[in-house]
N, C-alpha and C positions, 0 to 999 in steps of 0.2 A: 505493499501499498506506498501512496503517497502521502507528503504532509497538505492535504487535502483542507482547502480554506472552508468547506462546507461540512465537516465534521461536526456531530452533535455537541451541542456546547456542554453537555453534562459529562459526555467522554473528556471533553478538554479538562474540565477541572478535575475530574477524578484521576486523570493523569498527571496534572499539576500538582495535585494533593500527594500522589505517590511517589514521584521522583522529590518534591520539596521535602517529605518526610525522610527520606534516604539520606537525603545531604544534610538536612537539620542533624539527625540523630549521629551520624559521622562525624560532625563538627563539634558536636555538644561530648562525643567521647573522645574526641582527639586534643579540644583545647588545652588540657591542663597538661598536656606534653609538649606544648609549644615552646620551642627552644628559641634564642636570640639567631641561631643559623639558619632557622626557617624564614625569617623575613628578610625581603629583598626590597631594594628600593627600587622603583621604575624610572623610566626616563625623564617623568612628568614630575617627580619627586614624591608621588604617592606611595605607601608601601603595597606590596601584596606579599602574601604569605603562601608557603609551599600548600596549605590547607586550602585555599581560594582555589589553586590549581587542579587540585584532585577533587574539588567539589564540583569544577565544570567538566572533569572527567565522566564524574558520577552522574550530572545532568544528562551528557550526551548519550552516555549507553542508557541511561535509563529510558529516554526518549527514543533512542533508535528501537529498543525492544518493543516499544509500547506502537510503535508506526510499522514494525515489521519488515524495514525497509531501511538498510544502514544508507543508502544513499539519498533518500529523500530528505532528510533533516535540514530544515533552513532555522539557524540558532544564532540571533545575534547576542553573544555573550560578552560581558565584560575582559575576560582573559585572554592572552595569548601565549603562546610557546616562546616568545622572543627571551624572556627573563632565563628559560631553560637552556639557551642553545649556548654553543660554545664548548672549546676544552676546559674552561677553568669552573664548569656547573657539573661536572660528573656528579658530585655528592647529594646537589639538588635534586637532579633526576632519580638518583638512587632512593634518597627520602621518600620523594611521590610515589615510586614505584612502591615502597614498602606500605606506605600509606593507603593505597588502592589495594593491595594482596590482603589487606583485612577486609577488603569488600568483597572479596571473590573476582578481583580484576586482575586480571596479569598482562603487562603489556611491555614489550622491550622498548629499548630508548626513542628508535624512530617511529615506534607506532605511539607511544605516549604523547610526542610531540604532534603528531598526524591528530590524533583524537581531541586533543586541548582545541587545535585551531579548526575542529569541525564546527567549533563554537565562534567562528569568525564571521559569519554571513552579516553584510552590510546591507541593508536595503535602501534602493536607489528612493531619492528626493520624490515625493508625490507618484510614486509608481503604484500605490495602493497594494503594498505587498501582505502577504500573509506568512507569519513567522514566529517563532518563539523568542523571547526575550530571558536571559538569566542574569542573576549576577550572585555566584556562589557565597561570598560575604559583603553584604551592603552593611558598611561600616567596619572596615578593616583595623582601623585604629580601635575601636571599642572591642573589637575582639580580642586582640594584642592588650589591652589595658584592662580588660574585665568586666567591661559594662556590656549594656545589651546591644546586641549586633543581629541580623537578620540574615535568612537566604531567602530568594526570591524567583518565583517563574512566572512568567505570563505570555497572554497568546495575543497576539495581532492578527484581527482577519480583516484584510483588504483595506488595511491603512486604520484600522479601528481597534482601540484596545476592548476585549470582550471577555477574556476569562484569566484567573491566576491566582497563585497562592504565596503566601508570606509565611515563615516560619520562624518563630523567635524563641529558641531554646530556652531561655533565661526570664521569659515574661510569665510572670504567674497566671496560670488559667483559670484560678478561684479571684475574681474581683475585690474578694474581699481581705485578700491576702497583699502584703507589700507588693509593690510593682515588679519587684527583681526576687525571683524564687531560683537559684542556683541548683534547689534539692526536688525540684518538681519536674514536671514532665514537658514544659515549657507551653507554647501555645501556638497552633497552626491552623489560619484562618485563610479563606477563600471567596471569590466572587465571580458571578456570571452576570454579564450585562443584562439587566432586566430582570434577573431571579433573585438578588439579593445577595446577603452574605452568608456564609457557611462556615462552621466550625468542626474541625475532624480532631480525632484523637492522634497524637502524633505516633504512637505506636502500632496502630492499626486505620490508617486514611480512609478505610473502607468505611468506617463507622463515620460518618459526618452526618451533620444536620444543618437546618437553616437557624440563623443565629438573629433573632429580632433585632430592629434598630435600638439603640438605648432610647429610652423613654424621653420624649420632650420635654424640657425643664427639669430633667435630673442631673443637673450640676450641682457640685459638692455645695454643701451648706457655707463650706469658709469661700467660696468665689467659682470664677471661670478658670478650670483647670487646663492648661495650655503647654504644649510641647516647646521644651527648651534644650539646646545642645549640652552635652555634660561639658561641665568647666567652665561655663559661662555666668556664674551666680553672681560675680565680681562687675560685671558688666551690666550697664542700664538697659533694661530691657524694652525694645519699643513697642513690643506687644502688650506688657504691662502700662504705656503710656498710651496706646490706642484702647485699650479697655477702660482706662480712668476718663478718657474723654466720652467713652459711653456710659460712663457712671456705674462701672462694673469694678468688680475687684479681681484682680490676676493671681491665680496661684500656679507658680510654674512648676512644672514635673519635668524632671531630666529623662528625655528620651528623644532620640533622634534617628537618623535614617530610617529604612521603612518599619521598624520596630514602632515609629510613631504612628502610623496607621493601622497597625495591628492593635495598638493602645485605644485608638478611637473608636475603631469597629465594635471593641468589647467593652466601651464605655468607661474606660479607665481616664479619659482625656474629653475634652469638649472642643478644644480649638487647636489648628494648626495655621501657622501664619508666619512666611517667611518671604521677604521681599524677593531674595534672590539677587539683589544689584551687587556687580562685583565678584559673580559666582565662576565665573569662569564657562569652561563647556558644561553643559545641561543633558546629560547622557540619559536615554531612555530608561536604561536599566537602574537609574535612581530614583525612578518615578512609578515605575509597572511593576506590580500592578496596583502598587499602593492607592492611587487617586481612584482608581476603579474602586477598590474596596471603600473608601469613605464615602464615594457618589452612592454605592450600593446599600450603606450603612446609614442612608437618610440626609446625608451632608451635602450642602450646595459646595461644590469644589470648581475652582478656578486658579489660576495663576497670580503672582503678584500684581498683575497691572489688571485683574478681572476678564481675562480670557479664556475661552475651553481650549483645553489641551489637545494637541494635535500630534499625533503618533504616525503621521504619515511624511515625516520630514527626515527619514534615514535613523540613523543611529542616534543621532542629537536632536532634541527640542529646538528646533531654529526659532519657532515663533513663540515660546514660552520661555519665561522666566519666574523662579519663585513658586509659592503655592498658597492656597486659603483653604481652609476647610473647615466648617462648623455647621451644625442646623441653621437653617432659614432665618429665625428669629435671631439668633448669636451674629450670624453672618452679616445680617442688615445693620444690626446694632454697631457693630465692628468697623464696617468697610461703607456703609452708605450715609453716617450720621452727618458727615460734611464732606467737603471737597480736599481736606488736607490729608496728606499719608505720612505720618510720622517715623514711619517703618523706613522712608526712603534717607531719614537723616542719618540712620546708623543702620548700614549695609552689612548685610549678614551672607554667611554662606548658605547656600539652599540644603547642601546635607554634609554635615561633619564627619569625615570618614577616616 
């Protein structure tokens, strides 16, 4: 079979759950053994771990198995094999192979590099492409530092984001517990366009069920809980200022990368507001399927300039910058109260990686 854009939406979500759960489990088991030599600095200065690369292999293998045709996969993944190539990278390649052997995936060096690069599909701008998008570790810096990180898989049909799943190993499944719970099973949520949000058992993702949107007006008694990047506690928050202008009290919650969308869909936060000014490249894998998850959870979703997200612009979001997500009443209160935009006065990165 080929990567048919007309596949059933239910099959797409089930496939995303199965693949994401596998990568989620792999990362959760292996993060405690992360070593300094497992981290490489890419040409753009950002870190990548050998577990990112192994995770992309797991996504490729899982999707090709589901498709039943090795040559049919079109996957726009974040990682490439460039950081593993060359005579000085033998130990890194060996380490990735060892990690994969524990997943019953055995690959020689040349085969390993080839499989990683099967995630190298880059859709042409405006082509109405149908393809998968993956980010094995969204929030690599958080993965390294021991904070919340996520793993994500999405499907774009004819240029439109229609399905996907986000797995957050350390996000407590029970909303009554503290947001970060390393001892728990984590949170695995997904969405289908027009069908809502679903939550799955990370240990058996075939067991999934619809997740009702958080009740309107269910905000914390302390105020509006909004996503704040880890480590920004000492910086004046433009989101807090915006809420104050709307007569509301802001309660920051340290959660970033696509973990924040899982937190929003499960009722742990109420608002995501990031301007994206000065954020550089805006890659599709930093937003998919998160913005779909937020929309299907009953939120109004737009970029920092109140524009609809367009996933038909290649591997970068050429028409979008930043993100705003909240239920309609809160969105209107925050972003339609006046013509000013205090967020622009303090540019922040779209995603702290």
